[in-house]
C-alpha positions as CSV (number, residue, x, y, z in Angstrom):
1,M,-0.1,-0.2,-0.4
2,V,0.7,3.6,-0.3
3,D,0.7,6.0,3.0
4,V,0.0,9.4,1.4
5,G,1.1,11.1,5.4
6,S,1.9,15.2,6.4
7,N,5.2,14.6,6.3
8,T,6.4,11.6,4.5
9,I,4.9,9.1,1.0
10,H,6.0,5.4,2.2
11,L,5.5,2.6,0.1
12,L,5.1,-0.7,1.9
13,V,4.4,-4.1,0.2
14,G,4.0,-6.9,3.0
15,E,2.9,-10.5,3.4
16,V,0.6,-11.3,6.0
17,D,1.6,-14.3,8.4
18,G,-0.4,-14.9,11.7
19,G,-1.2,-11.7,12.2
20,S,1.9,-10.0,12.1
21,V,3.0,-8.0,8.4
22,L,6.2,-9.8,6.8
23,P,7.8,-6.6,4.9
24,V,8.4,-7.5,1.0
25,T,9.6,-4.1,0.2
26,G,9.5,-0.6,1.7
27,E,10.5,3.0,0.3
28,K,9.8,6.2,0.9
29,V,10.0,10.3,0.2
30,S,9.9,13.3,2.3
31,A,7.6,15.3,-0.2
32,R,6.1,17.6,3.1
33,L,2.9,17.9,1.5
34,G,1.7,19.0,4.8
35,A,4.3,22.3,4.9
36,G,1.9,25.3,5.2
37,V,-1.6,24.1,5.1
38,E,-2.1,25.3,8.5
39,K,-1.7,28.5,7.4
40,T,-3.3,28.7,3.7
41,G,-5.9,25.8,3.9
42,R,-3.7,24.1,0.7
43,L,-1.3,21.8,-0.6
44,D,1.5,23.8,-2.4
45,D,1.8,23.2,-6.0
46,A,5.2,22.1,-6.2
47,R,4.6,19.4,-3.6
48,L,1.4,18.1,-5.9
49,T,4.0,17.8,-8.7
50,L,6.7,15.9,-6.4
51,A,4.0,13.7,-4.8
52,T,2.2,12.3,-7.8
53,E,6.0,11.5,-9.5
54,A,6.6,10.0,-5.8
55,I,3.2,8.0,-6.5
56,S,3.3,6.8,-9.6
57,L,7.2,5.4,-9.1
58,F,5.9,3.4,-6.1
59,I,3.2,2.0,-7.8
60,G,6.0,0.9,-10.8
61,I,8.2,-0.7,-7.8
62,A,5.2,-2.1,-6.0
63,A,3.9,-4.0,-9.7
64,M,7.3,-5.2,-9.4
65,N,7.3,-6.9,-6.2
66,G,3.9,-9.0,-6.8
67,A,1.4,-5.5,-6.1
68,P,0.0,-4.2,-9.3
69,S,-2.8,-2.1,-7.9
70,P,-1.7,-1.3,-4.1
71,E,-4.1,0.8,-2.3
72,I,-3.5,4.4,-2.0
73,L,-4.5,6.1,0.8
74,A,-4.2,9.6,2.4
75,T,-4.3,11.3,5.5
76,S,-4.9,14.3,7.5
77,A,-3.3,17.0,4.4
78,V,-4.9,16.0,1.9
79,R,-7.9,15.2,3.7
80,D,-8.1,18.8,5.2
81,A,-6.6,20.8,2.1
82,E,-8.7,23.1,-0.1
83,N,-7.2,21.3,-3.1
84,G,-6.3,18.0,-1.6
85,Q,-9.1,16.7,-4.7
86,E,-6.5,17.7,-6.7
87,L,-4.3,15.3,-5.4
88,V,-6.4,12.4,-6.8
89,E,-7.1,13.6,-10.0
90,R,-3.7,13.8,-10.7
91,V,-2.9,10.6,-9.3
92,R,-5.9,8.9,-11.3
93,E,-4.1,10.5,-14.6
94,A,-1.2,9.7,-13.8
95,T,-1.5,5.8,-12.8
96,G,-5.0,5.2,-13.7
97,L,-6.3,3.8,-10.1
98,E,-8.2,5.8,-7.1
99,M,-6.7,7.3,-4.0
100,R,-8.7,7.5,-1.2
101,L,-9.1,10.3,1.4
102,I,-9.7,8.1,4.5
103,S,-11.7,9.4,7.9
104,G,-9.3,10.3,10.7
105,E,-11.6,7.4,12.3
106,K,-10.5,5.0,9.7
107,E,-6.8,6.2,9.9
108,A,-7.7,5.5,13.9
109,A,-9.0,2.2,13.3
110,L,-6.1,1.0,10.7
111,G,-3.0,2.5,12.9
112,F,-4.7,1.1,16.2
113,S,-4.5,-2.5,14.4
114,G,-0.8,-2.4,12.9
115,A,0.5,-0.9,16.3
116,V,-0.9,-3.7,18.3
117,S,-0.1,-6.0,15.5
118,A,3.7,-4.9,16.7
119,V,3.9,-4.7,20.4
120,R,3.8,-8.6,22.5
121,H,0.8,-7.3,24.9
122,E,-2.8,-8.8,26.4
123,G,-5.2,-5.7,27.5
124,K,-5.8,-2.7,27.4
125,V,-4.1,-0.3,24.9
126,F,-3.7,3.2,24.6
127,V,-2.3,3.9,21.1
128,V,-1.2,7.9,20.5
129,D,-0.7,8.1,16.4
130,L,1.6,11.3,15.8
131,G,1.5,12.5,11.9
132,G,2.1,15.3,10.7
133,G,-1.3,16.9,10.1
134,S,-3.2,15.2,12.9
135,A,-2.8,12.8,15.9
136,Q,-4.9,10.0,16.1
137,L,-5.8,8.4,19.8
138,I,-7.3,5.1,20.2
139,L,-8.1,3.5,23.4
140,G,-9.1,-0.4,23.3
141,E,-8.2,-4.1,23.9
142,V,-6.0,-6.3,21.7
143,S,-8.2,-9.0,21.5
144,S,-11.6,-6.3,20.9
145,G,-10.3,-4.0,19.0
146,P,-11.0,0.0,19.4
147,K,-13.4,1.4,21.9
148,E,-13.0,4.7,21.8
149,R,-11.1,7.2,19.0
150,V,-10.3,10.3,17.8
151,S,-8.3,12.7,16.0
152,L,-7.4,15.4,16.8
153,P,-5.4,18.3,15.1
154,L,-2.0,17.8,16.5
155,G,0.5,16.7,14.1
156,T,3.5,17.9,13.7
157,N,3.7,20.1,11.1
158,R,0.8,21.5,12.4
159,T,1.7,22.7,15.8
160,T,4.7,23.6,14.6
161,E,3.7,25.7,12.1
162,R,1.2,27.0,14.8
163,F,3.3,27.2,18.0
164,V,7.6,27.1,17.0
165,E,8.8,30.0,15.3
166,H,12.2,30.0,16.4
167,D,14.9,27.4,15.9
168,P,15.5,25.8,18.3
169,P,12.2,27.1,19.7
170,L,11.7,29.3,22.8
171,D,10.6,27.7,26.4
172,A,7.6,29.8,25.8
173,E,6.5,28.6,22.7
174,L,6.5,24.9,23.5
175,E,4.8,25.8,27.0
176,A,1.8,27.3,24.6
177,L,1.7,23.9,22.9
178,G,1.8,22.2,25.9
179,E,-0.7,24.3,27.2
180,H,-2.9,23.4,23.4
181,V,-2.6,19.7,23.8
182,V,-4.3,19.9,26.7
183,R,-7.4,21.8,26.0
184,L,-7.4,19.3,23.3
185,L,-7.3,16.1,25.0
186,P,-10.7,13.7,25.6
187,G,-11.5,13.2,29.2
188,W,-11.1,9.3,28.8
189,D,-9.9,7.5,31.8
190,I,-7.7,4.9,30.5
191,G,-7.1,3.1,33.3
192,G,-4.2,0.3,33.3
193,A,-3.7,1.0,29.8
194,R,-0.5,0.7,28.3
195,V,0.7,3.9,25.8
196,V,1.9,2.5,22.5
197,A,3.1,5.9,19.7
198,V,3.5,5.3,16.6
199,G,4.9,7.5,13.8
200,G,8.3,9.2,12.2
201,S,8.6,11.2,14.8
202,A,7.9,8.9,17.9
203,R,10.8,6.6,15.8
204,A,12.7,9.3,15.7
205,I,12.7,9.5,19.6
206,L,14.6,6.3,19.4
207,K,17.4,7.9,17.5
208,V,18.3,10.5,20.0
209,T,17.6,8.9,23.0
210,R,18.6,5.2,24.3
211,D,16.6,5.7,27.8
212,R,13.3,4.0,28.1
213,P,11.0,7.3,26.9
214,T,9.3,7.9,30.2
215,A,7.6,11.3,30.9
216,E,10.1,12.6,33.0
217,R,13.1,11.6,30.0
218,L,11.0,13.2,27.4
219,W,10.4,16.1,29.5
220,R,14.2,16.4,29.8
221,L,15.0,15.5,26.4
222,A,12.6,18.3,25.1
223,T,14.8,20.6,27.0
224,E,18.1,19.1,25.8
225,I,17.2,19.4,22.0
226,R,16.5,23.0,22.4
227,E,20.1,23.5,22.9
228,S,20.4,23.0,18.9
229,P,19.0,24.2,16.1
230,S,17.4,21.2,13.9
231,G,20.3,21.0,11.4
232,V,22.4,20.2,14.2
233,L,20.0,17.8,15.3
234,A,19.8,16.2,12.0
235,R,23.3,15.7,11.3
236,E,24.2,14.5,14.5
237,Y,21.4,11.8,14.9
238,G,20.9,10.8,11.3
239,L,17.5,12.8,11.1
240,A,15.9,14.1,8.3
241,P,16.1,17.8,8.2
242,E,12.2,18.4,8.6
243,R,11.9,15.8,11.2
244,A,14.4,17.1,13.2
245,R,12.3,20.3,13.4
246,V,9.4,19.3,13.9
247,L,10.8,16.8,16.7
248,P,10.7,19.3,19.7
249,A,6.7,19.7,18.9
250,A,6.5,16.0,18.9
251,I,8.1,15.4,22.4
252,T,6.3,18.2,24.0
253,T,3.3,16.5,22.7
254,L,4.2,12.8,23.9
255,A,5.4,13.6,27.5
256,T,2.1,16.3,27.8
257,I,0.1,13.3,27.0
258,L,1.8,10.9,29.3
259,E,1.3,13.7,32.5
260,H,-2.3,14.2,31.3
261,Y,-3.3,11.1,31.6
262,G,-1.1,10.1,34.3
263,K,1.2,7.7,32.7
264,E,4.8,6.6,33.3
265,D,5.7,5.7,29.9
266,L,5.1,4.8,27.1
267,T,6.7,2.0,24.2
268,V,7.1,3.1,20.5
269,A,6.1,0.4,18.4
270,R,7.8,0.0,14.4
271,A,4.3,-0.2,12.9
272,G,1.0,1.8,12.3
273,I,-1.9,2.7,9.8
274,R,0.5,0.7,6.3
275,E,1.1,-2.7,8.5
276,G,-2.6,-2.2,10.0
277,T,-3.9,-1.3,5.9
278,L,-2.3,-4.6,5.3
279,L,-4.0,-7.3,7.8
280,A,-7.3,-5.6,6.8
281,L,-7.0,-6.2,3.5
282,A,-6.3,-9.5,4.2
283,Q,-9.1,-10.4,6.2
284,G,-11.2,-9.0,3.6
285,E,-12.7,-5.9,5.1
286,E,-13.3,-2.7,3.1
287,I,-11.0,0.1,3.1
């Protein structure tokens, strides 16, 4: 499947075996479709062109690996933009395939399925799928699926554009972001649920620290990385520059969520919406 996200466009071709996804091949390109959408409400034309070319290339790669008609799913950036349908039309003209703009609810369900498939845990799970344009929060049971879900405008591109003007960010900017996150979080009782974070920014945290991602460690990490511009972080930790730029907002958001719900730590899962989509397709579910 092709996952058209706010920061990155991903290809994943995989095989489903016993409830897990075994990757066959994967590619990604940083198109940053969501850049500027928070301010202008529109996708940039140059980024539309880049995204169309990347999707066309990925479909060719998928075909060479046994998946000639992959699912193409677009999430927050395309869904929220005034001209998101233009990308759908460009992809149709270039490839003959239909790209679908999935709802926040469907995005949350697929992300939950992918996350729990990669985490050895039974019982209650609270999944935080932190994307570029939105964050999906999903509370459920591993055995029975999601019980509560919500899509919030807390993606790292969006919050960085809205709150973080300086690079590195000012303390006041991230404090304002944290207050904004708290105002939007649902009043759920997540009890003894295990917190699982998915998404590129969550995985990037594992590159900048080997410590267990506790709430305390995340707050200290937010302070540490505020001492360096994003270009320095990118070079030192092997991050894409655009990922390094949004990392302070990502860490602040995740730390605030842990603190708000009284949880000590989180687990970063290396699976999410792409794996969830392949699992759904293997089970004959409608996407």
